[in-house]
C-alpha positions in Angstrom: 26.0 -20.1 -22.3 22.6 -19.2 -20.7 22.7 -17.0 -17.4 21.4 -19.1 -14.8 19.5 -15.8 -13.2 17.7 -15.0 -16.6 14.5 -17.4 -16.7 13.6 -19.2 -20.3 10.5 -18.0 -20.2 10.4 -13.9 -19.7 8.3 -12.5 -16.6 5.1 -11.1 -18.0 4.7 -8.1 -15.9 1.2 -5.7 -15.8 1.9 -2.0 -14.5 -0.8 -0.3 -12.3 -0.8 3.2 -11.9 -2.7 6.1 -12.6 0.1 8.3 -13.7 1.1 7.9 -17.2 4.3 8.5 -16.9 5.3 6.3 -13.7 3.6 3.8 -16.3 5.9 4.6 -19.4 9.0 4.8 -17.1 8.5 1.3 -15.2 7.7 -0.4 -18.8 10.7 0.9 -20.2 12.8 -0.4 -17.6 11.2 -3.7 -17.6 11.2 -3.6 -21.3 14.9 -3.6 -21.1 15.7 -5.7 -18.8 16.8 -9.6 -19.6 14.2 -12.0 -18.7 11.2 -9.5 -18.4 8.2 -8.2 -20.5 6.0 -5.8 -20.2 2.7 -7.4 -20.5 -0.5 -4.8 -19.8 -0.7 -1.6 -18.5 -3.6 -0.2 -16.2 -4.7 3.1 -14.9 -6.9 2.2 -11.7 -8.0 -1.1 -10.2 -11.0 -1.7 -12.0 -9.0 -2.0 -15.4 -6.5 -3.8 -13.8 -8.8 -6.9 -12.6 -10.2 -6.6 -16.3 -6.8 -7.2 -17.7 -5.5 -9.3 -15.2 -8.4 -12.1 -16.3 -7.2 -11.8 -19.8 -3.6 -11.5 -19.8 -2.4 -13.1 -16.4 0.7 -11.4 -15.9 3.3 -13.1 -13.5 3.7 -10.1 -11.4 1.4 -7.1 -11.3 3.3 -4.0 -10.0 -0.1 -2.2 -8.1 0.2 1.5 -7.0 -2.1 2.1 -3.9 -3.4 5.7 -4.4 -5.9 5.8 -7.8 -9.1 6.6 -8.8 -12.4 4.5 -9.3 -10.6 1.4 -7.3 -7.6 1.8 -4.9 -5.2 -0.8 -5.1 -5.9 -2.4 -2.1 -9.2 -3.2 -3.3 -7.6 -4.2 -6.7 -5.3 -6.8 -4.8 -8.2 -8.3 -2.6 -10.4 -9.0 -5.7 -7.6 -10.3 -7.9 -6.3 -12.6 -5.3 -9.6 -13.9 -4.3 -10.0 -14.9 -8.2 -6.3 -15.9 -8.8 -5.1 -17.0 -5.4 -1.5 -17.8 -6.9 -1.0 -14.2 -8.6 2.4 -12.4 -7.4 1.3 -8.8 -6.6 4.4 -5.9 -5.7 3.2 -2.7 -4.2 4.4 0.3 -5.8 4.0 3.3 -3.8 5.0 6.6 -2.7 3.3 5.8 0.9 6.0 5.2 3.5 3.5 4.2 6.6 3.8 0.9 8.3 0.5 0.4 9.0 -0.9 1.1 4.9 2.4 -1.6 4.4 0.9 -4.2 6.8 -2.3 -3.6 5.1 -1.0 -4.8 1.6 1.0 -7.4 2.9 -2.4 -8.8 4.8 -4.2 -8.7 1.8 -1.5 -11.0 -0.1 0.7 -8.4 -1.5 4.0 -10.2 -2.0 6.3 -6.9 -1.9 6.1 -3.3 -1.2 8.7 -0.7 -2.3 8.5 2.4 -2.6 8.6 4.8 -6.2 11.7 6.4 -5.5 13.8 2.8 -5.0 12.5 1.3 -8.0 16.2 2.4 -10.1 17.8 0.6 -7.4 15.3 -2.0 -6.1 12.5 -3.3 -8.4 14.6 -5.5 -10.9 15.2 -7.2 -7.6 11.8 -6.7 -6.1 10.1 -8.4 -9.2 12.5 -11.4 -9.4 12.1 -11.9 -5.6 8.3 -11.8 -5.6 8.3 -13.9 -8.9 10.1 -16.9 -6.9 7.4 -16.4 -4.7 9.7 -14.9 -1.5 8.4 -11.5 0.3 10.2 -8.4 -0.7 9.7 -5.2 1.4 11.9 -1.9 1.3 14.3 -1.8 4.1 12.7 1.7 5.5 9.5 0.5 5.6 10.3 -2.9 7.0 12.2 -1.1 9.9 8.7 1.1 10.6 6.7 -1.8 10.5 9.3 -3.9 13.5 9.1 -0.8 15.6 5.5 -0.5 15.5 5.2 -4.1 17.2 7.4 -2.1 20.1 4.2 -0.1 20.4 0.8 0.2 22.0 -1.3 -0.2 18.7 -4.5 1.9 18.2 -7.7 0.1 18.8 -10.4 0.3 15.8 -12.2 2.6 18.0 -9.5 5.0 18.6 -8.6 4.8 14.5 -12.5 5.8 14.0 -12.3 8.6 16.6 -9.1 10.1 15.1 -10.2 9.6 11.3 -13.3 12.1 12.6 -10.4 14.3 14.5 -8.6 14.8 11.1 -11.8 15.3 9.0 -12.3 18.8 11.7 -14.8 17.3 14.1 -14.8 18.1 17.5 -15.1 15.9 20.4 -19.0 17.0 20.9 -19.0 16.2 17.1 -17.2 12.8 17.6 -19.0 11.4 20.1 -22.9 12.1 18.5 -21.3 10.8 15.5 -20.0 7.8 17.4 -22.9 7.4 19.4 -20.7 8.0 22.9 -20.5 10.5 25.6 -17.6 13.4 25.2 -16.0 12.1 27.9 -15.2 8.4 26.5 -14.1 10.7 23.4 -11.6 12.6 25.3 -10.6 9.5 27.2 -10.0 7.7 23.5 -8.0 10.9 22.6 -5.8 10.8 25.3 -5.0 7.4 24.8 -3.9 8.0 21.1 -1.6 11.0 22.2 0.0 8.6 24.6 0.5 5.6 22.1 1.2 7.7 19.0 3.8 9.7 21.6 1.9 13.1 20.0 1.9 16.4 21.3 -1.6 17.2 20.7 -4.7 16.3 18.5 -3.0 17.7 15.3 0.3 16.3 15.8 -1.5 13.0 16.3 -3.4 13.5 12.8 0.0 14.2 11.0 1.5 11.3 12.6 -1.5 8.9 11.8 -1.4 9.9 8.2 2.4 9.6 7.8 2.1 5.6 8.7 -1.3 4.9 7.2 -2.9 4.5 10.2 -5.9 6.8 9.0 -6.9 7.9 5.2 -6.0 11.5 3.7 -9.6 12.8 2.7 -10.3 12.6 -1.0 -9.5 15.9 -2.6 -12.8 17.5 -3.9 
């Protein structure tokens, strides 16, 4: 008797991650799961787009932080060309702001790599069925973020400059604003993030994905 939970045709999966061990581990899990099949592997966003066009996977597992093209850009590009694509973000980043950007870009789900063994198969099935799947910890952070004042785009820009080590004077010059205006924005940032000082604000913003980490040189 056929198991009603296992589709007649296997769910074809594409794994996109720049770490070979992650691709191998996830691919092995998918390959050994009844009703699923590994269709393709890609190491960055550019390769993911090219492979998606040729193999049309049912569900794409997409990392966010990759060379050449990041996961968010790849998600946006794939969905612009294939609106019905099912994409599940698989990442180490817990930040609510980063998760929101991925979901707003059209990702069907967002789970953390440390939950792979417990959640991945269920997440794939949920996303394949057209439902949303968000890691419980990340979902809680998203809900909590809506109870606080969100940073304005200008405040985010100021904080990004501060994260790069710029002083208020340097930020003011770069943004063509007065130094007093920059100080006012930073005061608002500290209040909204409940941060003790500039450094603490940067740490919180990086953790939540409000600002981006600088690429390593």
